[in-house]
DRENMIZA-779459 format. One record per residue: x, y, z of N, C-alpha, C in turn; residue in three letters. Coordinates in steps of 0.001 Angstrom, whole numbers, plus 500000, padded with zeros to 6 digits. Layout:
<nodes>
XYZXYZXYZALA;...
</nodes>
This chain:
<nodes>
501109498712500226499840499910499766500615501202500236UNK;501667500845500622502430502109500401503117502786499719UNK;504012501336498808504850501555497978504147502137496337UNK;502238501708496928501366502273495383500950503179495653UNK;501088503814497042501401505488497194502038506454497020UNK;503222505577497164504353506126496306504543506636494932UNK;504310505913494344504391505225492707503454506370492228UNK;502253506762492897501135507658492956501423508873492641UNK;502420509361494144503560510711494186504378510429492798UNK;504875509966492567505974510321491825505287510319490250UNK;504033509629490115503348509675488806502624511290488714UNK;502135512015489909501854512748489731502726513716490018UNK;504198514204490524504880514909489772505595514713488784UNK;505903513820487804506006513687486601504786514030485638UNK;504237514115485993503006515269485479502859516997485255UNK;503125517400486572503574518890486343504557519424485792UNK;505931518460485783506940518656485473506684519615483939UNK;506212518608482324505876519547481204505053520794482279UNK;504361521235482518503333521772482600504437523059483560UNK;504922522676483929506857523654484348506892524188482966UNK;507469523658482332508605523302481460507824524386480525UNK;506812524127479949505804524466479084505698526422479677UNK;505435526874481040504858527984481458506781528871481079UNK;507494527757482017508742528501481716508965529438480131UNK;508943528337479047509157528490477970507806529441477006UNK;507104529738477354506067531162477527506562532081477817UNK;506957531916479026507642533298479694508653534173478995UNK;509826533192478824510605533601478024510643534210476451UNK;509834533150475683509203533302474653508730535159474749UNK;507973535233475618506978536509475572508091537937475647UNK;508853537348476793510004538625477095511045538283476233UNK;511485537585475368512098537893473887511967538980472822UNK;510173538291473111509528539385472070509879540721472219UNK;509377540625473581509296542492474377510938543300474066UNK;511647542539474162513004542957474240513385543325473228UNK;512851542131471956513188542426470505513063543652469912UNK;512360545055470866512307546537470435513496547150470677UNK;514497546230471610515280547531471985516708547255470984UNK;517297547980470873518367548189469596519417547481469686UNK;519596547460471495520972546123471609520016545237471336UNK;519222544688471287518127543069470775518616542743469942UNK;518142543982469058518196543547467876519207543387467159UNK;520127544212467865521931543416467559522004541853467546UNK;521933541957468647522092540727469115521599539489467729UNK;520502539667467536519226538622466699519851538842465323UNK;520637539823465404521331540246463753520479541268462809UNK;519436541257463699518084542652462634518854543670462788UNK;520092544492463090520599545397463098522250545294463112UNK;522729546453462725524203546379463156524287547626464351UNK;525847547407464978526169548663465453527394548816464571UNK;526956550504464763528125551097463389529587551152464373UNK;529163551651465594530847551390466553531480550025466013UNK;530836548689465702531363547383465389531627547309464624UNK;531268548052463651531196547597462056531735548338460681UNK;533041547620460283534027548627459312533120548972458259UNK;533666549460457954532901551037456816534095551541455502UNK;533839551246454803534819551960453866534407553411453549UNK;532798553417452987532250554750452535530312554904453132UNK;530093556334452266528621556202452758528286557119451618UNK;527059556553451215526560557365450647524904558013451123UNK;524376558953450729523098559186450832522426559409449362UNK;520812558978449447519806559466448505518633559547448807UNK;517753560122447765516167559812447756515747559132447030UNK;514927558151447572514884556416446618513327557351444927UNK;512893558524446381511452558510445342511900559910444946UNK;512793560188444570513360561241443101514459562064444281UNK;514545562783443660515705563652443973515171564945444643UNK;513972565140444386513527566590444611512615566576445458UNK;512107568039446306510814567226447245509826569040447386UNK;508732568892447033507880570177447219507712570727448677UNK;507359571873448408506651572495449509505877571632450167UNK;505762571768451585504745571223452461505079569058452368UNK;505754568764451549505588567153451769507248566844452292UNK;506834565483452251507714564875452571508986563826451925UNK;509817563077451818510538562460451457511457561507452308UNK;511246560251452090512704559247452998513756559126452650UNK;514834559735453321516406559365452978516791558385453105UNK;517938557507452280518302556470452330519772556002452620UNK;520335556007453291522094556017453710522451554988453502UNK;523656554257452789523940553479452016525726552943452114UNK;525738552195453194527076552267453804528336550321453174UNK;529069551084452791529759550181452120530392550215453194UNK;531409548051452978532143548262453773533265547313453096UNK;534598547205453728535999547100452763535720546040451710UNK;535120544779452619534537543547451414534221543975450341UNK;533539545301450294532169545466449284531177544968449600UNK;530847545006450760529275544179450930528278545144451044UNK;527730545788450563526447546982451128525264546873451971UNK;525410548033452782523949547582453881523706549195453979UNK;522418549276454270521358550383454260520426550927455054UNK;520537551727455550519772552147456848518423551604457024UNK;517892551762457886516457550850458280515317551716457871UNK;513613551387458271512648552091457020513198551933455880UNK;513157553355455269512501553112453767514114552360453065UNK;514426552330453165516105551556453366515462549776453050UNK;515227549243454129514761548211454630515904547674454602UNK;516973548476455261518380547587456156518917547557457531UNK;519579547042457818520646546984459672521356548038459974UNK;521448548931459134521821550039459453521201551569460658UNK;520828551600461507520073552079462660520194553780462283UNK;519359554670462413519468555759462303519941556656463868UNK;520226556115464749520795556405465314522098556718465841UNK;522793555665464981523647555501465106524483556558463570UNK;524277557426462950524061558603461793523667559442462581UNK;524747560834462104524029561867462336524001563353461171UNK;522481563788461022522075564306460588522347565661460612UNK;522548566647459563522973568213459267522153568586457974UNK;521266569678458557520220569692457349520567571183457597UNK;520047571772455922519913573844455508518590573264454417UNK;517948574161455343516430574434454410515240573553454309UNK;516226571971454303514910571273455059515352570443456454UNK;514252570066456577514617569152458263514990567994457979UNK;514895567205459202515056565547459089514485565174460076UNK;514110563803460591513513564040461547514492562331461789UNK;513938561647463317514966560699463725515064559296463157UNK;514236559244461945513780558122461198514342558582459436UNK;514669559670459687515497559925458431514542560632457065UNK;513693560942457761512791561683456400512682563142456585UNK;512869563394455607512944564709455341511624565486454840UNK;511466566800455452510446567313455235510890569396455031UNK;509772569606453973510018571294454156508915571597453978UNK;509853572955454451507982573529454876506892574405454132UNK;505439574347454281504365574959453427504849576072453004UNK;505782577457453384505694578372452772506821578713451583UNK;506831578793450566507388578843449375508718579742449361UNK;508683580723450317509253581811451041510238581228450827UNK;510326579657452070511211579213452464512831578981451734UNK;511792578172450415512433577507449541512968578341448562UNK;512411579231448038512194579677446905513886580660446387UNK;513926579994444763515376580018444960516509579857445966UNK;516249578492446703518004578243447307517209576346446923UNK;518359576138447820518503574294447038518867574326448652UNK;518263573153449416518290572406450493519804571561450389UNK;519988571430451562521293570324451556521336569423452742UNK;521969568654453025521836567166453798523103566995453836UNK;524019566294455050524864566050454983524838565055456182UNK;525801563616456019525662562393456668526668562207457302UNK;526497562204459112528385561522459135528084560433460350UNK;528841559624460017528829558293461282529926558629462821UNK;529523559195463344530190559648465191531555558468464925UNK;530816557197465075532138555949465173532742555671463951UNK;532761556879463264533979556356461909533758557863461157UNK;534892559247462021535175560310461904535669560508460700UNK;535600559384459671537003559770458343535036559668456793UNK;534090559703456996532931559223456341531905560560456665UNK;532244560447455281530898561966455201529927561814453882UNK;528910562410453926527699561513452624527353562806452281UNK;526960563499451118526796565242450845525365565191449979UNK;525043565488450319523088565412449366522694566791449000UNK;522215567009447745522023568423447809520257568111447334UNK;519342568933447603517963568506447651517143570044446936UNK;516777570040445550516292570778444686515189570432444994UNK;514711571106445183513029571886445079511691571734444025UNK;510708571543443937509758571747442390508464572256443282UNK;508246572161442026506448573042442496505432572597441015UNK;505999571394440294505245571340439597504039569489439852UNK;503895570271441665502626569008442011501211569279442169UNK;500701568750442491499061569313443074499178570311443963UNK;498959571382444624498744572071446052497305571746445988UNK;496962571903447817494997572090447654495372572794449123UNK;494524574206448975494212575246450218492370574799450230UNK;492606574387451747491352574239451600490677575033453191UNK;489754575504452923489052576595453686487443575888453918UNK;487330574798453367485536573885453494485624574086455261UNK;483874574381455135483004574243456981483314572545456879UNK;483452572776458262483170571381459293482461570715459025UNK;482179569409459120481220568528459119480575568276460849UNK;478947568466460294477984568366461563478514567030462362UNK;477664567277463674478287565869464791476916565484463827UNK;477357563786464801476407562441464454476011562651465188UNK;474852562220465105473233562066465766473920560354466541UNK;473003560802468002473758560107469146472179558895468813UNK;472615557503469318471144556469468628470591556357469849UNK;469316555854469514468391555729470729468302554599471138UNK;468339554642472757468457553476473371467296552057472809UNK;468127550894473492466508549789472970465770549581474171UNK;464730549191473853463910549081474933464223547212475521UNK;463101547787476553463832546691477801462817545618477236UNK;463237544002477027462008543058476958461408542946478430UNK;460182542087477385458868542273478396459451541374479806UNK;458644540658480753458381540071481688458303538554481175UNK;458646537788481622457672536456481281456654536176482521UNK;455849535394481453454520535603482835454790534306483157UNK;453801534787484438454300533686485845453432532370485467UNK;453745530955485998453440529518485420452494529357486111UNK;451224528716485113449945528317486087450226526531486209UNK;449324526008486603449348524771486137448297523920485155UNK;448892522718484888448548521770483611447833520662484510UNK;447405520943485336447294519447486609445271519784485984UNK;444503518487485697443352518297484944443138518035486491UNK;442933517793487236442401517904488459442238519191489255UNK;443095520509489205443722521540490161444251522509489247UNK;443718522878487905444187523766486673444185525543487194UNK;444968526207486902445233527273486982445769528052485759UNK;445546529486485442445893530235484254447359530818484487UNK;448332530303483355449798531395483415449021532726483573UNK;450367533019483567450184534749484054450930535468482479UNK;449583536504482088450404537118480603452149537700480957UNK;452390537714479565453654538356479575453917539827479394UNK;454642540524479898454426542164479830454976542803478528UNK;454575543641477973455143543757476548456678544694477477UNK;457309544251475534458545544878475701458475546489475089UNK;459421547042476039459725548306475883459920549287474473UNK;459569550387474478459548550821472819461330551313472856UNK;462005551531471679463165551525471167463110553432471355UNK;464083554256471644464380555445471599464334555469470437UNK;463740556693469919464284557607468505465924558290468440UNK;466025557493467427468076558750466805468294559813467007UNK;469113560804467452469454562079467537469946562438466262UNK;468789563252465680469269563957464217470645564869464432UNK;471227564412462787472429565310462816472590566107462547UNK;473797566872463489474525568694463460474501568949462241UNK;473951570387461195474316570758460684475618571083460632UNK;476242571319459193477857571319458777478200572861458760UNK;478888573196459349479770574357459409479096574928457572UNK;479743576307458031479299577245456659480816577875455919UNK;480749577170455384482666578173454688482816579686454206UNK;483650580255454413484374580979454845483987582558453372UNK;484538583084452990484605583959452402486295583828451453UNK;486478583464450095487863583767450610488724584236449162UNK;489627584661449187489767585549448703491534584604447852UNK;491701584717446438492549584529445783493341585434445007UNK;494675585230445310495416586270444113496609585866443416UNK;496687586061442278497639585024441582498668586111439983UNK;499746585664440967500822586927439878501805586086439600UNK;502216586314438359503909585721437548504458586099438257UNK;505587585722438801506708585316439951508140585657438843UNK;508691586773440155509940587730438957510140586483438419UNK;510851586950437570512181586847436503511830585157435849UNK;510694585025435346509880583518434762509225584795433998UNK;508871583543433320507512584346432115508757584152430828UNK;508595584125429917508768584825428936509860583692428765UNK;510943583874428339512135582689427247511934581854428655UNK;512106581684429488511846581327431067510449580417431487UNK;510776579386431874509354578473432629509013579411433608UNK;507995579843433615507164581018434230506419579365435443UNK;506249580405436766506292580248437741504864581043438286UNK;503509580747439562502914581175439358503071581446441395UNK;502813582659441344502882583043443015500763582841443374UNK;500927582119444510499443582400444692499532582919445881UNK;498387583406446552498113583956447935496177583586448407UNK;496340582999449409494422582917449754494329582490450723UNK;493244583660450824493301584431452453492316583911452849UNK;491699583249453775490276583286454504490510583237455890UNK;489669583795456841489847583988458258490902584650458851UNK;491324585396458573492724586070459172493607585263458333UNK;493712584398457837495221583168457506495638583723455923UNK;496444583202455739497419583901454708498170582653454646UNK;497836581714452850498938580566452411499244581002451295UNK;500587580852450806501245580559450064501205579424449148UNK;501748580242447653501887579357447052502564579257446048UNK;504012578553445403504398578563444534504529577613443522UNK;503135577862441648503451576801440667503501576271439926UNK;504170575092439490504736575170438017504213574884437333UNK;503134575898436328501855575212435532502427574221434744UNK;503270574227434501503613572440433840503603571281434520UNK;502525570838435034503048569758435647502121569873437224UNK;501937570790437387501674571404438797499781572366438993UNK;499688572670440204498160572639440033497625573810441063UNK;496752573945441165496374574878443009494945574348442728UNK;494147573671443544493097573702443863492295574188445359UNK;491409575001445158490875576083446542489740575684446547UNK;489588574779448088488094574430448285487629575473449932UNK;485564575861449181485486576495450375484155575463449897UNK;484385574490450422482751573639450184481851573712451551UNK;480652573729451670479655573910452429480248572016453751UNK;480672572435454824480153570705455766479817570214455245UNK;479250569076455876478548567794455237477605567770456469UNK;476709567426456223475697566809457530475940565877458739UNK;475913565769459644475808564805460203474985563976460404UNK;475236562614460306474013561713460084473322561359461416UNK;472339560893460858471409560804461946471570559509462690UNK;471778559464464045471173558218465145470789557415464607UNK;470856556324464932469850555019464448468877554860465608UNK;468007554321465483466390554415466271466625553028466871UNK;466697553060468067466928552245468659465677550610469140UNK;466238549557468889465266548504468786464237548462470077UNK;463372547831468988461787547628470668462112546484471066UNK;461682546329472386461813545226473566461239543366473075UNK;461642542839472991460947541416473065459411541118473955UNK;458369541034473335457519541070474417457601539502474983UNK;457375540033476513457943538571477975456628537477476844UNK;457127536134477408455971534985477083454959534769477732UNK;453924534400477726453027533470478550453145532368479119UNK;453157533013480634453201531458481453452506530360481006UNK;453385529240481021452006527564480886451321527560481978UNK;449806527064481500449205527009482143447478526675482054UNK;446210526245482348445415525943481982444663526990481880UNK;444217528041481110444896528268479367446036528568480626UNK;447107528908479109448582529736479304448397531436479142UNK;449121531587479454449183533127479656449446533503477973UNK;449068535037477355449486535640476324450494536220476410UNK;451300536048475552452562537227475212452029538365475634UNK;453050538439475572453646540029475278453751540933474097UNK;453375542448473501453931542781472769455412542680472232UNK;455582542912471620456911543604471570457018545367471053UNK;457877545589471467458075547122471465458059547550470446UNK;457855549113470039457653549579468579459707550479468747UNK;460382549767466860461242550703467049461303552040466993UNK;462480552526467300462698553901467422463125554562466567UNK;462590555907465712462876555735464635463953556981464377UNK;464699556434463087465981557269463234466446558337462807UNK;467052558870462984467114560877462664467642560907462713UNK;467019562046461894467930562414460351468712563618460449UNK;469507563301458874470658563969458722470979565280458407UNK;471870565577459082471842567082459617471908567927458358UNK;471564569187457979472006570456456570473004570209456591UNK;473334569844455057474823570160454875474943572021455020UNK;476464572368455249476405573830455816476380574672454053UNK;476426576102454145476917576695452726478333576735452038UNK;478857577132451107479642577120450604480214578172451052UNK;481602579092450495481575580516450617482275580554449167UNK;482302582348449911482508582610448096483988582943447814UNK;484306582948446473485882582287446051485743584143444962UNK;486787584504445568486749585778444614488493586187444176UNK;488611585979442773489815585821442247490744586632441514UNK;491805587160442413492186588208441279493036588127440983UNK;493616588260439108495048587577438912495321589012437595UNK;497010588491437922497131589796437023497524588952435451UNK;497494590349435039497031590285432876497646588678432153UNK;498853588719432607499881587481432167499820585796433094UNK;498819586473434169498686584932434651497069584386433276UNK;496572584892432916495651584466432591495893582789431041UNK;496597583045430152496933581490429767496799579971430340UNK;497367580799431841497308580019432865496123579027433972UNK;495752580114433654494592580137434735493784578696434324UNK;494198577407434011493125576234433295494173575839435101UNK;495249576178436070495696575092436774495389575260438237UNK;494259576543437883493424577076439284491950576389438877UNK;492039574800439785491077574341440629490025575409441380UNK;488492575307441403488172575602442660486628575279443152UNK;486889574965444121484997574390444087484688574838445675UNK;483090575331445690482380575767446588481230575549446460UNK;480561573649446968479794573468446750478510573606447774UNK;477253574200447284475901574372448012476344576367447499UNK;477706577291447405477900577757447376477606578875446089UNK;478070580077446275477854581145445234478952580690443494UNK;478726581480442440479911580724441786481129581964442091UNK;482367581330442049483406582196442078483576583449441207UNK;484333584742441148483961586000440726485388585915440822UNK;485987586117438989487240586660438976486711587727438859UNK;488418588513438834489037590030438609490196590494437507UNK;490056590961436835491962590869436101491949591894436121UNK;493731592232436834493956593188437185495483593377437459UNK;496651594262437028497725594029438088498225593919439231UNK;498707592713439295499098592102440280500724592294440968UNK;500781593100441735502201593072442168502846591646443065UNK;504205591635442809504468590364443690504247589850445112UNK;503649588650445197503467588987446715504416588382448126UNK;505697588360447374506489588513448498507614589446447858UNK;
</nodes>
């Protein structure tokens, strides 16, 4: 008997061991996944390299999505590291490589760069007008390495200036009705019958709330003139100013491929809330006779969509030299008046 009990205890102990092993393995796996986000762990796993211990013969910088950037846009930078044996490494992110941005230093002019190697240009064209951006890449752990990259600016893209009204708020959904209660149980004993109780009616669903009205767009003033030094034998550039609500936005547009869209649409009305569902009627209780089922509650009414806002009045004043290029200007003032155009001399906007 003692031996049997002993064997049983040993058997139970052996059954627990795999569970402990599995638990420890699961915890280890979770810890490994959590730590994989750390730079040191990524290097240890071979997902990244440490430039301090990685030999390098040269580096180059490039913009894989095109050599130039437009105002207000962003472009990822890729740095390529060539090792003495000819092996090539690239930066993480857009480059899809193992070189970490934290191991590099970026010095920029006109453009700016974040800690993930994304270059950006301010929206204001006065910052980039007539200039060229520049990026210098160095490797603190390899002082002899340096890459230089000029970043020209482009204006042949689709710019948008949006002063549309805000959308209305969506209505809240109605509450669902409560279900009715089942009737009490009677008796079906033929010698002592009693009726079942009636089920109660389900509650009505609440009505959905109406959506809010969309916001009205403000009046917008657009001014266009030819950029000094362009036109004639030179490729033209258009200076544009878009103003509303005390705010002024400037644009420089190359009509050969570029455009400017000005929007002053009324805001869309909010969606009406859904009406609540009516509650289900309670079941009649069993008995002789059985109780009657309660009626289902009525569904609530869906809310009405809100009214859209009014579009803003757009007034365009353009210099006569701009007239051949007005096709690059696109205006939208849904639910508003037709845009008005006025041709007269317009001085440079900056």
